[in-house]
Wavefront OBJ file of the C-alpha trace (Angstrom):
o trace
v 16.382 35.007 15.358
v 18.263 36.062 12.239
v 17.117 39.454 10.959
v 17.312 41.246 7.620
v 19.417 43.960 9.254
v 21.992 41.435 10.492
v 22.253 39.869 7.061
v 22.649 43.271 5.378
v 25.463 44.152 7.796
v 27.189 40.812 7.120
v 26.974 41.370 3.348
v 28.513 44.811 3.686
v 31.326 43.422 5.853
v 31.997 40.637 3.348
v 32.578 43.201 0.620
v 35.260 44.743 2.850
v 37.016 41.398 3.327
v 35.500 40.427 6.676
v 34.333 36.854 7.247
v 30.783 35.870 8.049
v 29.945 36.563 11.707
v 31.378 33.836 13.883
v 28.014 33.550 15.665
v 26.597 32.147 12.421
v 28.763 29.053 12.898
v 27.209 28.138 16.255
v 23.649 29.509 16.240
v 20.754 27.061 15.918
v 18.524 29.833 14.538
v 20.981 30.473 11.700
v 21.080 26.763 10.872
v 17.282 26.653 10.796
v 17.307 29.527 8.295
v 20.032 27.801 6.243
v 18.053 24.590 6.017
v 14.971 26.438 4.781
v 16.626 29.106 2.658
v 19.629 27.222 1.273
v 19.353 23.434 1.424
v 15.616 23.326 0.705
v 16.232 25.430 -2.403
v 19.296 23.759 -3.921
v 20.127 20.761 -6.089
v 21.752 17.860 -4.216
v 23.896 14.959 -5.401
v 22.513 11.676 -4.039
v 24.268 8.865 -5.929
v 24.656 7.026 -9.226
v 21.562 6.386 -11.292
v 22.707 2.848 -12.122
v 21.910 2.063 -8.472
v 18.237 2.520 -9.369
v 18.093 0.884 -12.797
v 15.669 -1.967 -12.067
v 11.939 -1.358 -11.550
v 11.360 -1.229 -7.801
v 14.917 -0.207 -6.959
v 15.242 2.538 -4.338
v 18.032 4.866 -3.223
v 17.706 6.702 0.079
v 19.354 10.038 0.875
v 19.309 12.674 3.606
v 19.558 16.307 2.514
v 20.647 18.228 5.604
v 17.962 16.503 7.659
v 15.384 16.168 4.864
v 14.787 12.475 4.031
v 14.247 11.700 0.340
v 14.127 8.533 -1.744
v 14.598 7.821 -5.452
v 12.360 5.080 -6.866
v 12.350 3.426 -10.283
v 8.726 2.784 -11.220
v 7.313 -0.206 -13.015
v 6.935 2.130 -15.992
v 10.702 2.745 -15.990
v 10.377 6.344 -14.798
v 12.790 7.527 -12.093
v 10.908 9.525 -9.453
v 11.848 11.134 -6.188
v 9.790 11.634 -3.044
v 10.063 12.959 0.450
v 10.843 9.733 2.282
v 8.107 10.366 4.827
v 4.826 8.558 5.404
v 1.760 10.777 4.946
v 0.149 9.284 8.066
v 2.279 10.305 11.043
v 5.641 11.123 9.487
v 7.717 7.954 9.878
v 10.627 7.482 7.483
v 9.537 4.959 4.850
v 12.696 3.532 3.276
v 15.365 2.946 5.895
v 17.934 0.937 3.916
v 20.432 2.840 1.748
v 19.351 1.006 -1.399
v 17.469 -2.086 -2.449
v 14.550 -3.404 -4.500
v 10.897 -3.256 -3.431
v 7.499 -4.094 -4.860
v 5.869 -1.332 -2.817
v 6.864 1.263 -0.235
v 5.323 0.184 3.056
v 5.648 2.131 6.285
v 7.049 0.041 9.128
v 4.867 1.896 11.665
v 1.226 1.387 10.622
v 1.661 -0.374 7.256
v 0.432 2.433 5.042
v 1.490 1.157 1.622
v 2.436 3.223 -1.403
v 2.886 2.152 -4.998
v 6.177 2.826 -6.773
v 4.655 5.926 -8.372
v 4.026 7.391 -4.903
v 0.268 6.887 -4.818
v -1.265 5.516 -1.633
v -2.343 1.948 -2.296
v -3.664 0.938 1.125
v -4.101 2.250 4.660
v -5.368 -0.189 7.300
v -8.833 0.738 8.639
v -9.275 3.482 6.064
v -12.760 2.056 5.437
v -13.735 3.149 8.952
v -12.909 6.803 8.228
v -15.480 9.098 6.679
v -14.337 10.870 3.531
v -10.842 9.333 3.604
v -9.387 10.220 0.200
v -6.418 8.070 -0.785
v -5.688 10.280 -3.781
v -4.881 13.165 -1.428
v -2.381 11.108 0.606
v 0.245 10.159 -1.959
v 3.911 10.779 -1.288
v 5.166 14.322 -1.808
v 7.272 14.472 -4.941
v 10.703 16.062 -5.405
v 12.466 16.975 -8.633
v 14.993 14.482 -10.056
v 17.548 15.040 -12.803
v 20.881 13.653 -13.944
v 24.275 14.744 -15.165
v 25.769 11.733 -16.886
v 25.681 8.876 -14.340
v 25.095 11.215 -11.394
v 21.666 11.559 -9.805
v 20.506 14.853 -8.317
v 17.460 15.828 -6.266
v 15.809 19.192 -5.638
v 13.529 19.115 -2.568
v 10.460 20.533 -4.361
v 8.973 20.009 -7.813
v 9.380 23.677 -8.850
v 13.087 23.260 -9.493
v 15.385 25.334 -11.651
v 16.900 23.276 -14.458
v 19.870 21.238 -13.254
v 21.750 22.151 -16.444
v 21.376 25.838 -15.573
v 22.478 25.183 -11.983
v 25.631 23.355 -13.112
v 26.402 25.872 -15.853
v 29.691 25.174 -17.597
v 30.897 22.713 -14.952
v 30.227 19.537 -17.024
v 32.230 21.040 -19.903
v 35.097 21.936 -17.566
v 35.155 18.386 -16.190
v 35.236 17.008 -19.749
v 38.028 19.445 -20.678
v 39.979 18.156 -17.687
v 40.077 14.743 -19.382
v 37.195 13.057 -17.562
v 34.545 11.098 -19.466
v 31.938 10.811 -16.720
v 30.080 8.077 -18.611
v 33.196 5.909 -18.583
v 33.823 6.118 -14.833
v 33.150 3.181 -12.516
v 32.223 3.451 -8.842
v 35.016 2.103 -6.635
v 33.636 2.848 -3.172
v 31.805 5.387 -1.012
v 33.364 6.926 2.087
v 31.162 8.380 4.817
v 32.666 10.664 7.436
v 31.692 13.060 10.214
v 33.362 16.272 11.346
v 33.037 18.171 14.618
v 32.400 21.499 12.936
v 29.825 23.736 11.339
v 29.194 22.769 7.726
v 30.366 26.162 6.415
v 33.821 25.660 7.911
v 34.173 22.366 6.020
v 33.189 24.126 2.791
v 35.501 27.081 3.407
v 38.482 24.827 4.049
v 37.882 23.219 0.648
v 37.739 26.609 -1.086
v 41.324 27.733 -0.555
v 44.825 26.392 -0.887
v 46.441 29.231 1.043
v 47.015 26.650 3.779
v 48.371 23.898 1.517
v 52.095 24.646 1.672
v 51.955 24.701 5.476
v 49.406 22.017 6.286
v 49.583 19.641 3.269
v 53.276 19.113 2.432
v 52.621 16.008 0.302
v 49.913 17.805 -1.674
v 52.177 20.836 -2.170
v 54.950 18.517 -3.345
v 52.696 17.117 -6.087
v 51.043 20.390 -7.154
v 52.285 23.934 -7.437
v 50.182 25.787 -4.851
v 51.907 29.146 -5.247
v 49.612 32.161 -5.762
v 50.750 32.690 -9.364
v 50.301 29.033 -10.347
v 47.273 27.795 -8.415
v 44.246 29.201 -10.225
v 41.034 30.204 -8.416
v 37.833 31.058 -10.267
v 34.227 31.681 -9.260
v 31.101 31.033 -11.315
v 27.478 31.845 -10.364
v 26.790 28.360 -8.983
v 30.228 26.903 -8.273
v 33.880 27.576 -7.512
v 36.777 26.073 -9.472
v 40.431 25.494 -8.542
v 43.188 24.255 -10.815
v 46.657 23.262 -9.663
v 49.393 22.243 -12.140
v 51.659 19.365 -11.207
v 55.284 19.991 -10.341
v 57.844 18.677 -12.857
v 59.855 16.985 -10.119
v 58.238 15.360 -7.105
v 59.818 13.869 -4.006
v 56.754 11.982 -2.771
v 53.002 11.817 -3.192
v 51.836 9.313 -5.805
v 52.451 8.784 -9.568
v 50.857 11.738 -11.378
v 51.765 10.802 -14.958
v 48.708 10.102 -17.062
v 45.818 11.567 -18.986
v 44.937 14.147 -16.283
v 47.639 16.821 -16.285
v 46.420 18.963 -13.360
v 44.431 18.770 -10.165
v 40.981 20.332 -10.511
v 38.568 20.857 -7.654
v 35.011 22.168 -7.776
v 32.473 23.177 -5.154
v 28.882 23.356 -6.390
v 26.976 25.697 -4.102
v 26.142 25.132 -1.395
v 28.211 22.048 -0.553
v 28.860 19.456 -3.301
v 32.572 18.665 -3.665
v 34.152 17.349 -6.866
v 37.808 16.289 -6.847
v 39.882 15.376 -9.902
v 43.457 14.483 -9.032
v 46.237 14.433 -11.637
v 47.261 11.155 -13.236
v 44.842 8.478 -14.394
v 41.093 9.121 -14.885
v 39.563 9.643 -11.464
v 36.888 11.678 -9.760
v 35.233 11.869 -6.368
v 31.933 13.596 -5.707
v 29.802 14.112 -2.628
v 28.135 16.622 -0.311
v 28.727 17.942 3.180
v 25.620 18.569 5.295
v 24.889 19.997 8.723
v 23.546 17.618 11.349
v 23.605 20.455 13.884
v 25.468 23.741 14.342
v 28.540 21.859 15.575
v 28.398 18.686 13.482
v 28.789 17.896 9.789
v 28.021 14.654 7.938
v 29.469 13.927 4.507
v 30.218 11.288 1.923
v 32.371 10.949 -1.182
v 31.844 8.535 -4.060
v 35.205 7.576 -5.610
v 35.148 6.707 -9.302
v 37.891 5.624 -11.713
v 38.312 4.834 -15.376
v 37.858 1.151 -16.278
v 41.532 0.633 -17.161
v 43.125 2.316 -14.141
v 45.423 -0.171 -12.350
v 44.587 -1.168 -8.786
v 48.015 -0.161 -7.460
v 47.562 3.370 -8.854
v 44.109 3.602 -7.273
v 45.501 2.457 -3.921
v 48.327 5.016 -4.057
v 46.014 7.886 -5.006
v 43.495 6.994 -2.288
v 46.275 6.855 0.312
v 47.386 10.311 -0.831
v 43.806 11.597 -0.663
v 43.255 10.073 2.783
v 46.368 11.792 4.110
v 45.113 15.176 2.927
v 41.713 14.444 4.466
v 43.257 13.553 7.826
v 45.240 16.779 7.819
v 42.127 18.760 6.876
v 40.102 17.247 9.720
v 42.529 18.607 12.315
v 42.425 22.051 10.704
v 38.638 22.189 10.315
v 37.844 21.069 13.843
v 40.427 23.483 15.264
v 38.793 26.374 13.405
v 35.361 25.402 14.689
v 36.552 25.333 18.289
v 37.961 28.811 17.779
v 35.032 30.488 16.028
v 32.347 28.902 18.224
v 34.019 29.878 21.479
v 32.542 33.375 21.465
v 35.765 35.270 22.057
v 35.894 36.945 18.622
v 33.144 38.389 16.421
v 34.675 37.660 13.008
v 37.896 37.247 11.015
v 39.525 38.829 7.976
v 40.059 37.185 4.573
v 43.244 37.354 2.534
v 41.070 38.144 -0.469
v 43.626 37.413 -3.203
v 44.098 33.864 -1.904
v 40.633 33.376 -0.361
v 38.362 34.962 -2.947
v 36.257 31.798 -3.129
v 35.497 32.021 0.585
v 34.341 35.586 0.096
v 32.139 34.468 -2.819
v 30.710 31.588 -0.791
v 29.896 33.874 2.130
v 28.190 36.298 -0.227
v 26.142 33.456 -1.769
v 25.074 32.187 1.669
v 24.119 35.684 2.836
v 22.160 36.371 -0.351
v 20.178 33.142 0.036
v 19.442 33.932 3.673
v 18.336 37.438 2.742
v 15.955 36.028 0.136
v 14.578 33.568 2.679
v 14.004 36.224 5.347
v 12.339 38.596 2.889
v 10.031 35.835 1.621
v 8.778 35.060 5.137
v 8.569 31.766 7.039
v 5.799 30.083 4.996
v 7.178 26.855 3.469
v 6.310 25.886 -0.113
v 3.114 23.891 -0.423
v 3.557 20.635 -2.327
v 1.202 20.060 -5.245
v 0.116 16.719 -3.744
v -1.739 18.634 -1.027
v -3.802 20.614 -3.518
v -6.996 18.619 -3.087
v -7.063 18.639 0.714
v -10.047 20.474 2.163
v -8.964 23.710 3.897
v -10.770 26.501 5.690
v -10.552 30.165 4.736
v -7.324 30.562 6.736
v -5.672 27.695 4.867
v -5.865 25.129 7.683
v -6.588 21.513 6.786
v -10.131 20.467 7.679
v -10.483 16.961 9.022
v -13.765 15.164 9.130
v -14.831 13.691 12.498
v -12.745 10.613 13.074
v -10.287 11.761 10.419
v -6.758 10.430 10.201
l 1 2 3 4 5 6 7 8 9 10 11 12 13 14 15 16 17 18 19 20 21 22 23 24 25 26 27 28 29 30 31 32 33 34 35 36 37 38 39 40 41 42 43 44 45 46 47 48 49 50 51 52 53 54 55 56 57 58 59 60 61 62 63 64 65 66 67 68 69 70 71 72 73 74 75 76 77 78 79 80 81 82 83 84 85 86 87 88 89 90 91 92 93 94 95 96 97 98 99 100 101 102 103 104 105 106 107 108 109 110 111 112 113 114 115 116 117 118 119 120 121 122 123 124 125 126 127 128 129 130 131 132 133 134 135 136 137 138 139 140 141 142 143 144 145 146 147 148 149 150 151 152 153 154 155 156 157 158 159 160 161 162 163 164 165 166 167 168 169 170 171 172 173 174 175 176 177 178 179 180 181 182 183 184 185 186 187 188 189 190 191 192 193 194 195 196 197 198 199 200 201 202 203 204 205 206 207 208 209 210 211 212 213 214 215 216 217 218 219 220 221 222 223 224 225 226 227 228 229 230 231 232 233 234 235 236 237 238 239 240 241 242 243 244 245 246 247 248 249 250 251 252 253 254 255 256 257 258 259 260 261 262 263 264 265 266 267 268 269 270 271 272 273 274 275 276 277 278 279 280 281 282 283 284 285 286 287 288 289 290 291 292 293 294 295 296 297 298 299 300 301 302 303 304 305 306 307 308 309 310 311 312 313 314 315 316 317 318 319 320 321 322 323 324 325 326 327 328 329 330 331 332 333 334 335 336 337 338 339 340 341 342 343 344 345 346 347 348 349 350 351 352 353 354 355 356 357 358 359 360 361 362 363 364 365 366 367 368 369 370 371 372 373 374 375 376 377 378 379 380 381 382 383 384 385 386 387 388 389 390 391 392 393 394 395 396
């Protein structure tokens, strides 16, 4: 079990340039705390809102093990719900996206309207005091940045605009009109590593000259050229292009530098130099030793296909090189032979900031206690004086 004392010690070590404890990259108890204290209290990118334009359209997502679904109501309102039936917990919407008239559970046919209210439950008439109004889907917060849809797992969400801060302005200053981008494709991938290792690899280019020769040929990754900055809710890297390149892909165009953002805890945004382009997507834990992720690749409407193909090939090469690095690190830190590592703070300041953010969130979670937030949709359930739900005889 993770304790307040362990977290306090880790925070003190981070300030001295020490990494997070290596045990935190392999411990199921730490991951349980991260899911409750970090992922359950963060905004998450789930997809493009034009995927849920029509009434009845749905978009399914999984937030570090928490199933959610976006639904466009008949009234045109975009809502989000925990994608879980209120009967016995089956996942409701199992396809990635589609169009529905209702949300019906495939297990016992409990049927919900598009606004989340329970429309029908077979044999409910045989149950005394069965209250359909108390069994609607549990709502989540939904908001957008341009064409991008975001979900917060509970209704009491901080404003997305506050969470993103100046990031939308920085993306616009980089030459990207997010409203003009078009989705090209989504890539899903898995990594044999703890999710934090995947994030940490993204947050530094100290390794680029050694491990990514094609990337380093396109962009100046030297410590005086490659800029690293940290904001309260995200990290930002900017790499200028080299005037003469031996390989890579054509970088001439409207975007004069590579810019890379990580929105805490784990949403990646990549803008490569050249023509208008952007990729965005999260990395999530599926266990202490496994990470699931996706990236949505978007391009300007006038970007030629051959340029897109060349840039994607370049990006894929970097990703293949990163996979070998990330999985190697996980094998090392999870082996138990060492307790921790040491940052090169000048080049890895974003890793230090990320570790501090993770530790702060875990400290807040531990100090608040294990009680999960209670969704407003449960407010009219009958409970005893200890807060336990009271079921009538023969209740559901």
